C-alpha positions as CSV (number, residue, x, y, z in Angstrom):
1,X,-0.1,0.0,0.0
2,X,2.8,2.5,0.7
3,X,4.4,1.6,-2.6
4,X,0.8,2.6,-4.6
5,X,0.6,5.6,-3.0
6,X,3.7,7.4,-4.6
7,X,2.9,5.9,-8.2
8,X,-0.8,7.6,-7.8
9,X,0.4,10.9,-6.7
10,X,3.3,11.1,-9.6
11,X,0.2,10.4,-12.1
12,X,-2.2,13.4,-10.7
13,X,1.0,15.3,-11.3
14,X,1.3,14.4,-14.9
15,X,-2.3,14.5,-15.5
16,X,-2.1,18.4,-13.9
17,X,0.7,19.6,-16.1
18,X,-0.7,18.2,-19.3
19,X,-3.9,20.2,-18.8
20,X,-2.2,23.1,-18.2
21,X,0.2,23.2,-20.9
22,X,-2.9,22.6,-23.0
23,X,-4.6,25.4,-22.0
24,X,-1.5,27.7,-22.4
25,X,-1.4,26.8,-25.8
26,X,-5.0,27.3,-26.5
27,X,-4.6,30.9,-25.0
28,X,-1.4,31.6,-27.0
29,X,-3.1,30.7,-30.4
30,X,-6.5,32.5,-29.5
31,X,-4.3,35.6,-28.8
32,X,-2.1,35.4,-32.2
33,X,-5.4,35.2,-34.2
34,X,-7.0,38.3,-32.2
35,X,-3.5,39.8,-33.3
36,X,-3.7,39.1,-36.9
37,X,-7.5,40.6,-37.2
38,X,-6.8,43.7,-35.5
39,X,-3.7,44.1,-37.3
40,X,-6.0,43.5,-40.7
41,X,-8.7,46.2,-39.5
42,X,-5.9,48.4,-38.7
43,X,-4.5,48.0,-42.1
44,X,-7.5,49.0,-44.2
45,X,-8.5,51.8,-42.0
46,X,-4.8,52.9,-42.7
47,X,-5.3,52.5,-46.2
48,X,-8.5,54.7,-46.2
49,X,-6.8,57.1,-44.0
50,X,-3.7,57.5,-45.8
51,X,-6.0,58.5,-49.1
52,X,-7.0,61.5,-47.3
53,X,-3.1,62.9,-46.9
54,X,-2.9,65.7,-49.2
55,X,-5.9,64.6,-51.1
56,X,-8.4,67.4,-52.5
57,X,-11.7,66.0,-53.8
58,X,-12.3,69.2,-55.5
59,X,-9.5,68.7,-58.1
60,X,-10.0,66.0,-60.7
61,X,-7.0,63.4,-61.3
62,X,-4.2,64.4,-63.6
63,X,-5.4,67.7,-63.4
64,X,-3.8,69.7,-66.0
65,X,-2.8,66.8,-68.0
66,X,-4.8,64.1,-70.0
67,X,-8.6,64.3,-69.7
68,X,-10.1,61.9,-67.3
69,X,-11.8,58.7,-69.4
70,X,-15.1,57.9,-67.6
71,X,-16.7,54.4,-68.4
72,X,-20.4,53.9,-68.6
73,X,-22.5,50.8,-68.0
74,X,-26.5,50.6,-67.7
75,X,-28.3,47.5,-66.5
76,X,-32.1,48.5,-66.9
77,X,-34.2,46.7,-64.3
78,X,-37.6,48.1,-65.7
79,X,-39.8,50.7,-67.6
80,X,-42.6,51.7,-65.4
81,X,-44.2,54.2,-67.9
82,X,-44.5,55.8,-71.2
83,X,-46.8,58.6,-71.6
84,X,-47.8,60.1,-74.8
85,X,-49.5,63.1,-73.1
86,X,-46.4,64.2,-71.0
87,X,-44.2,63.0,-73.7
88,X,-41.7,61.2,-71.0
89,X,-40.9,57.5,-69.7
90,X,-39.7,56.3,-66.6
91,X,-37.0,53.5,-65.5
92,X,-35.2,52.0,-63.2
93,X,-31.6,51.2,-63.3
94,X,-28.1,50.2,-62.2
95,X,-25.7,53.1,-62.8
96,X,-22.3,52.4,-62.8
97,X,-19.1,54.5,-63.6
98,X,-15.8,53.5,-63.9
99,X,-12.4,56.0,-63.7
100,X,-9.1,56.0,-62.8
101,X,-7.5,58.2,-59.8
102,X,-3.9,57.4,-59.2
103,X,-4.0,59.1,-55.7
104,X,-6.1,56.1,-54.5
105,X,-3.8,53.4,-55.4
106,X,-2.3,51.2,-52.9
107,X,0.8,48.5,-52.5
108,X,-1.2,45.1,-52.2
109,X,1.9,43.3,-51.5
110,X,2.2,45.3,-48.5
111,X,-1.4,45.3,-47.2
112,X,-2.4,41.9,-48.7
113,X,-5.5,43.0,-50.5
114,X,-6.5,43.6,-54.1
115,X,-9.4,46.0,-53.6
116,X,-11.2,47.4,-51.2
117,X,-15.1,47.9,-50.7
118,X,-16.2,50.6,-48.9
119,X,-19.6,51.9,-48.1
120,X,-21.3,55.2,-49.6
121,X,-20.2,57.4,-46.9
122,X,-16.7,57.3,-48.3
123,X,-17.8,58.8,-51.6
124,X,-18.3,62.1,-50.0
125,X,-14.4,62.0,-49.2
126,X,-13.1,61.5,-52.9
127,X,-13.7,63.2,-56.5
128,X,-16.4,61.9,-58.3
129,X,-17.4,62.8,-61.8
130,X,-20.3,65.7,-62.2
131,X,-22.5,63.3,-64.3
132,X,-26.1,64.4,-65.0
133,X,-28.9,63.3,-67.2
134,X,-29.5,66.0,-69.9
135,X,-32.9,64.6,-70.8
136,X,-33.9,64.3,-66.9
137,X,-37.4,65.2,-65.3
138,X,-37.0,63.6,-62.0
139,X,-34.2,61.8,-60.6
140,X,-34.7,59.4,-57.4
141,X,-32.1,58.0,-55.5
142,X,-33.3,55.0,-53.2
143,X,-32.4,55.0,-49.9
144,X,-34.1,51.5,-48.4
145,X,-33.0,50.6,-46.1
146,X,-29.7,52.2,-46.6
147,X,-28.1,54.5,-49.6
148,X,-28.3,52.0,-52.4
149,X,-24.7,52.6,-53.8
150,X,-21.3,51.3,-53.1
151,X,-17.8,52.1,-54.0
152,X,-15.1,50.1,-54.8
153,X,-11.1,50.7,-55.1
154,X,-8.4,48.6,-56.5
155,X,-4.9,48.6,-55.5
156,X,-4.1,50.4,-59.1
157,X,-6.6,53.5,-58.0
158,X,-9.6,52.1,-60.3
159,X,-12.6,53.3,-59.0
160,X,-16.1,51.6,-59.4
161,X,-19.3,53.6,-58.3
162,X,-22.7,51.8,-58.7
163,X,-25.8,53.0,-57.5
164,X,-29.5,52.5,-58.1
165,X,-31.8,55.1,-59.6
166,X,-34.9,55.8,-60.9
167,X,-35.0,58.2,-63.8
168,X,-38.1,60.1,-65.5
169,X,-36.9,61.6,-68.6
170,X,-38.3,63.4,-71.5
171,X,-39.2,61.5,-74.7
172,X,-40.1,63.3,-77.7
173,X,-42.7,61.2,-79.9
174,X,-44.0,61.4,-83.2
175,X,-47.5,60.6,-83.3
176,X,-48.3,60.5,-86.9
177,X,-48.9,56.9,-87.2
178,X,-50.7,56.5,-83.5
179,X,-51.5,53.9,-82.8
180,X,-49.3,52.1,-85.3
181,X,-46.2,53.9,-84.4
182,X,-42.8,53.1,-83.0
183,X,-41.2,55.3,-80.5
184,X,-37.2,55.7,-79.3
185,X,-36.8,57.3,-76.1
186,X,-33.0,58.1,-75.3
187,X,-31.1,58.6,-72.2
188,X,-28.6,61.1,-72.4
189,X,-25.3,60.9,-70.2
190,X,-23.1,64.3,-69.8
191,X,-20.7,65.9,-67.7
192,X,-22.2,69.4,-66.3
193,X,-19.1,71.2,-66.0
194,X,-16.0,69.4,-67.4
195,X,-15.3,69.7,-71.1
196,X,-13.8,67.1,-73.4
197,X,-10.2,68.9,-72.2
198,X,-10.9,67.4,-68.9
199,X,-13.2,64.6,-68.7
200,X,-14.5,62.1,-71.6
201,X,-17.3,59.3,-71.3
202,X,-17.3,56.0,-73.0
203,X,-19.1,52.7,-73.1
204,X,-16.9,50.8,-70.3
205,X,-17.8,47.3,-72.1
206,X,-18.0,48.1,-75.5
207,X,-21.5,47.1,-77.3
208,X,-22.4,45.2,-74.3
209,X,-22.5,48.3,-71.9
210,X,-26.1,48.6,-72.0
211,X,-28.2,45.6,-71.0
212,X,-31.7,45.3,-69.9
213,X,-33.6,42.8,-67.7
214,X,-35.6,40.0,-70.1
215,X,-38.4,40.6,-67.8
216,X,-38.9,44.2,-69.1
217,X,-42.6,44.7,-70.2
218,X,-45.4,47.4,-70.5
219,X,-48.9,47.1,-70.7
220,X,-49.3,49.2,-74.1
221,X,-45.7,48.6,-75.4
222,X,-43.7,46.2,-76.7
223,X,-39.4,46.4,-76.0
224,X,-37.8,45.5,-79.2
225,X,-34.3,46.4,-77.7
226,X,-31.6,49.2,-77.5
227,X,-28.8,50.8,-79.0
228,X,-26.0,53.0,-77.7
229,X,-24.0,55.8,-79.0
230,X,-21.2,58.4,-78.3
231,X,-21.5,62.0,-79.6
232,X,-19.8,65.1,-79.2
233,X,-22.1,67.9,-78.2
234,X,-20.9,71.9,-78.9
235,X,-22.5,74.2,-76.7
236,X,-21.5,78.0,-75.8
237,X,-19.3,76.9,-72.7
238,X,-17.4,74.3,-74.7
239,X,-17.2,70.8,-76.2
240,X,-19.0,68.2,-74.1
241,X,-18.7,64.3,-74.3
242,X,-22.0,62.9,-74.3
243,X,-23.3,59.0,-73.8
244,X,-26.9,58.3,-75.6
245,X,-28.7,54.8,-74.8
246,X,-31.8,54.5,-76.8
247,X,-34.5,52.3,-76.1
248,X,-37.0,51.2,-79.1
249,X,-40.7,50.5,-78.4
250,X,-43.7,49.6,-80.6
251,X,-47.3,50.0,-79.4
252,X,-49.6,47.0,-79.1
253,X,-52.8,47.3,-81.0
254,X,-55.1,45.4,-79.0
255,X,-56.4,47.8,-76.6
256,X,-57.1,50.4,-79.6
257,X,-59.3,47.8,-81.8
258,X,-61.2,46.7,-78.8
259,X,-61.9,50.2,-77.5
260,X,-61.8,52.5,-80.7
261,X,-61.8,50.9,-84.1
262,X,-64.3,47.9,-83.6
263,X,-66.9,50.3,-81.7
264,X,-66.5,52.9,-84.4
265,X,-66.9,50.5,-87.2
266,X,-70.0,49.1,-85.5
267,X,-71.6,52.5,-85.2
268,X,-70.9,53.6,-88.9
269,X,-72.9,50.0,-89.8
270,X,-75.5,50.8,-87.5
271,X,-76.1,54.2,-89.3
272,X,-76.5,52.2,-92.5
273,X,-80.1,50.6,-91.0
274,X,-81.7,54.1,-91.6
275,X,-81.2,52.9,-95.6
276,X,-83.8,50.3,-94.9
277,X,-86.4,52.0,-92.8
278,X,-89.7,53.7,-94.3
279,X,-89.2,57.0,-95.8
280,X,-92.0,58.2,-93.7
281,X,-90.6,57.0,-90.4
282,X,-88.9,60.3,-89.8
283,X,-88.5,60.2,-86.2
284,X,-86.8,56.8,-86.1
285,X,-84.3,57.7,-88.8
286,X,-83.6,61.3,-87.6
287,X,-83.3,59.7,-84.3
288,X,-80.7,57.1,-85.2
289,X,-78.5,59.5,-87.4
290,X,-78.2,62.0,-84.8
291,X,-77.5,59.3,-82.0
292,X,-74.8,57.6,-84.5
293,X,-73.5,61.2,-84.9
294,X,-73.3,62.0,-81.2
295,X,-71.8,58.7,-80.4
296,X,-68.8,59.2,-82.7
297,X,-68.1,62.7,-81.3
298,X,-68.1,61.4,-78.1
299,X,-65.5,58.7,-78.8
300,X,-63.4,61.2,-80.8
301,X,-63.5,63.2,-77.6
302,X,-62.5,60.6,-75.4
303,X,-59.5,59.1,-77.2
304,X,-57.8,62.7,-77.8
305,X,-58.2,63.5,-74.3
306,X,-55.6,61.2,-73.3
307,X,-53.2,62.4,-76.0
308,X,-51.3,66.0,-76.2
309,X,-52.7,68.8,-78.5
310,X,-50.6,68.7,-81.4
311,X,-51.2,70.0,-84.6
312,X,-51.1,67.3,-87.1
313,X,-53.4,64.4,-88.1
314,X,-52.8,61.2,-86.3
315,X,-53.9,58.1,-88.1
316,X,-56.3,57.3,-85.5
317,X,-57.9,60.8,-86.2
318,X,-57.8,60.1,-90.1
319,X,-60.2,56.7,-88.9
320,X,-62.3,58.3,-86.9
321,X,-63.4,61.4,-88.5
322,X,-64.1,59.4,-92.1
323,X,-66.4,57.1,-89.6
324,X,-67.6,60.2,-88.4
325,X,-68.4,61.7,-92.2
326,X,-69.7,58.4,-92.8
327,X,-72.3,58.6,-90.1
328,X,-73.0,62.2,-91.1
329,X,-73.3,61.8,-94.6
330,X,-76.2,58.8,-93.3
331,X,-77.9,61.4,-91.9
332,X,-77.6,63.9,-94.8
333,X,-78.6,61.2,-96.9
334,X,-82.2,61.1,-95.5
335,X,-82.2,65.0,-95.7
336,X,-82.0,64.3,-99.4
337,X,-84.5,62.0,-99.4
338,X,-86.9,64.1,-97.3
339,X,-86.3,67.0,-99.8
340,X,-86.4,65.1,-103.0
341,X,-89.9,63.8,-102.0
342,X,-91.1,67.2,-100.9
343,X,-90.0,68.4,-104.4
344,X,-91.6,65.9,-106.2
345,X,-94.9,66.5,-104.3
346,X,-94.9,70.2,-104.9
347,X,-94.4,69.5,-108.4
348,X,-97.1,67.3,-108.5
349,X,-99.2,69.9,-107.1
350,X,-98.5,72.4,-109.3
351,X,-99.0,70.1,-112.0
352,X,-102.6,69.5,-110.6
353,X,-103.1,73.0,-109.8
354,X,-102.0,73.9,-113.7
355,X,-104.2,70.8,-114.9
356,X,-107.3,72.2,-113.1
357,X,-106.6,75.6,-114.2
358,X,-106.4,74.8,-118.0
359,X,-109.2,72.7,-117.9
360,X,-111.4,75.9,-116.8
361,X,-109.6,78.2,-119.3
362,X,-110.6,75.2,-122.1
363,X,-114.2,75.3,-120.6
364,X,-114.0,79.0,-120.9
365,X,-112.9,79.2,-124.2
366,X,-115.4,76.3,-125.4
367,X,-118.3,78.7,-124.0
368,X,-116.7,81.6,-125.9
369,X,-116.7,80.2,-129.1
370,X,-120.3,79.0,-128.5
371,X,-121.4,82.5,-128.0
372,X,-119.5,83.8,-131.2
373,X,-120.9,81.1,-133.4
374,X,-124.3,81.9,-132.5
375,X,-123.9,85.9,-132.8
376,X,-122.3,85.2,-136.3
377,X,-125.2,83.6,-137.3
378,X,-127.8,86.5,-136.5
379,X,-127.1,88.5,-139.8
380,X,-128.1,85.6,-141.9
381,X,-131.4,85.2,-140.3
382,X,-132.4,88.9,-140.4
383,X,-133.8,90.2,-144.0
384,X,-132.2,93.8,-143.5
385,X,-128.9,92.4,-142.5
386,X,-127.4,94.2,-145.3
387,X,-129.5,97.7,-145.5
388,X,-126.8,99.1,-143.0
389,X,-129.5,99.2,-140.0
390,X,-129.0,98.9,-136.6
391,X,-129.4,95.4,-135.8
392,X,-127.0,94.6,-138.7
393,X,-123.3,93.6,-138.4
394,X,-122.1,96.8,-139.9
395,X,-123.3,99.0,-137.0
396,X,-120.5,100.5,-135.1
397,X,-121.2,98.3,-131.8
398,X,-121.4,95.1,-134.0
399,X,-118.2,96.1,-135.6
400,X,-116.3,96.8,-132.1
401,X,-117.8,93.3,-130.9
402,X,-116.3,91.9,-133.7
403,X,-112.7,93.6,-133.4
404,X,-112.7,92.7,-129.7
405,X,-113.5,89.1,-130.3
406,X,-110.5,88.7,-132.8
407,X,-108.1,90.4,-130.4
408,X,-109.3,88.2,-127.7
409,X,-108.9,85.0,-130.0
410,X,-106.3,85.2,-132.4
411,X,-106.9,84.4,-136.5
412,X,-110.6,84.7,-135.6
413,X,-112.7,85.2,-138.9
414,X,-116.3,84.4,-138.4
415,X,-116.8,85.6,-142.2
416,X,-114.8,84.8,-145.1
417,X,-115.7,88.1,-147.0
418,X,-113.5,90.5,-147.7
419,X,-113.2,94.1,-146.2
420,X,-113.2,97.7,-147.9
421,X,-111.2,100.7,-147.1
422,X,-113.7,102.0,-144.9
423,X,-113.5,98.7,-142.5
424,X,-116.8,97.4,-143.7
425,X,-117.9,94.1,-144.5
426,X,-118.2,93.3,-148.4
427,X,-121.2,91.3,-148.2
428,X,-120.4,89.6,-151.7
429,X,-119.9,85.8,-149.7
430,X,-121.4,86.9,-146.5
431,X,-124.5,84.7,-147.3
432,X,-122.5,81.6,-146.9
433,X,-121.1,81.0,-143.1
434,X,-117.8,79.3,-142.7
435,X,-117.3,76.4,-140.0
436,X,-115.0,78.4,-137.3
437,X,-112.1,76.9,-135.9
438,X,-110.3,78.4,-132.7
439,X,-106.9,77.2,-131.1
440,X,-107.5,75.6,-127.8
441,X,-105.0,75.8,-125.4
442,X,-102.5,73.2,-124.9
443,X,-102.6,71.0,-121.9
444,X,-99.8,69.5,-119.6
445,X,-98.5,66.0,-119.8
446,X,-100.9,63.3,-119.0
447,X,-98.9,61.9,-116.2
448,X,-97.8,64.0,-113.1
449,X,-93.9,64.2,-112.5
450,X,-92.3,61.6,-110.3
451,X,-88.8,62.3,-110.3
452,X,-86.6,65.1,-109.8
453,X,-83.0,65.2,-111.4
454,X,-84.1,61.4,-113.0
455,X,-84.3,60.4,-109.4
456,X,-87.0,59.6,-106.6
457,X,-86.4,59.2,-103.3
458,X,-86.6,55.4,-102.9
459,X,-83.5,55.5,-105.6
460,X,-81.3,57.7,-103.0
461,X,-82.0,54.8,-100.4
462,X,-81.5,51.8,-102.8
463,X,-78.4,53.6,-104.3
464,X,-76.8,54.3,-100.6
465,X,-77.3,51.0,-99.4
466,X,-74.7,49.8,-102.0
467,X,-72.4,53.0,-102.1
468,X,-71.8,53.3,-98.4
469,X,-70.4,50.1,-97.9
470,X,-68.4,49.9,-100.9
471,X,-67.1,53.3,-100.1
472,X,-66.3,52.3,-96.1
473,X,-64.5,48.6,-97.2
474,X,-62.5,50.5,-99.9
475,X,-61.3,52.9,-97.0
476,X,-60.6,50.1,-94.7
477,X,-58.5,48.6,-97.2
478,X,-56.6,51.5,-98.0
479,X,-56.1,52.7,-94.5
480,X,-54.5,49.3,-93.4
481,X,-52.4,48.6,-96.1
482,X,-50.9,52.3,-96.1
483,X,-50.3,52.2,-92.1
484,X,-49.5,48.9,-91.3
485,X,-46.8,49.1,-94.0
486,X,-45.1,52.3,-93.1
487,X,-45.3,51.7,-89.2
488,X,-42.4,48.6,-88.9
489,X,-39.3,50.7,-89.1
490,X,-36.5,49.9,-86.7
491,X,-32.9,51.0,-86.8
492,X,-30.3,48.8,-88.4
493,X,-28.0,48.7,-85.4
494,X,-30.3,47.7,-82.8
495,X,-29.7,45.1,-79.8
496,X,-32.9,43.2,-79.8
497,X,-34.0,42.2,-76.5
498,X,-34.5,38.6,-77.1
499,X,-30.6,38.3,-77.8
């Protein structure tokens, strides 16, 4: 037993020594790791702080030397609205700028890192290009949950600034082919104060500098693609470098076909119903014509209310105005029918009145002829007819009656005897009475007039049933052939969205 106690005590001491050694080693390794982490944090802070030594953010890199080249890339996330009334469009994008600032370079071997990724706060401490959007109306910087931008600085002094922006920019549109038009909206990027002697812009990734999300879509438009350009702008303050990113849109016809074209065509067809109604149904035909005219007027006003007040004709205006004139022509057609029937009726009434008057004149002439014939027989019946007595035909009264009768009736010769110089009848052949023939007034045609200008009211309706549909169908064919052929022009260098 006494020999076992020393062995147990020695084993306990060995275990305690091993535990103490293990604890010491663990503490040392933790301390070394902590020291390395503190040293790394101290190195990054040191780099950032060292940049500010002698750094003036008001001065561009290489001041007085070669101009700074700023590369730009765009990634369009979405396009929210394209307004014809206000001539603008809204889009959301990632906007990235690349430039070189030798004052921000550092030794990557000394610090063991290739680039620094810092927050938006440090952007306020260095020089950044004074980039602005030339055709911008409203620009929104996103700050949820923090400011949506970051900064990357490589060991060679290459700087990347990326931010998320929502821009509402102007987009001048030509609406001559509306709603079968294609529009191109442009984003214009330029330096506000630096001319080309100090700063130049370039597309950083060449032809792939502008990209669009495949999910970009609009309710009334199809996004065909985009293109990018670089131009030089000459202003009164100098020459500036400008980048242009064009987005091509084409309008979808579905909405306007359902809301405008089909209803207006049906209204025109509805106005033709009046051609089959009775000409005497004036309330029905006038009511139908006035209703279609007012409906077309309301439709035209509702379409133009959502568009700017432009001074030239749009394709939809041409279509609607033709439809308006068609329904207005249907209303005027009934007015022509009513006028024609009225004129024909007036001529009938005039014919009947003239026929009645001529019949009265005919009877009156017949009576006068009968009286004349009776008086012409009186001298032959009297024995003193040739003795110059008062009851003879040679009396002044009888002579005056004879002259008056001859004045009233042309070529009236009751006797075939001749007259002497004193105006007395020569009774040589007076004993032989001749047959009396007096001209009768001519009567109007036997049938009353039923046409005016060779047409009746029913003929106008009959011709309108054929002419109006033919005119409208012909207009439809020409309209769609012309505008569909000129509305599909796109630039040759367009980068299609699908590709």
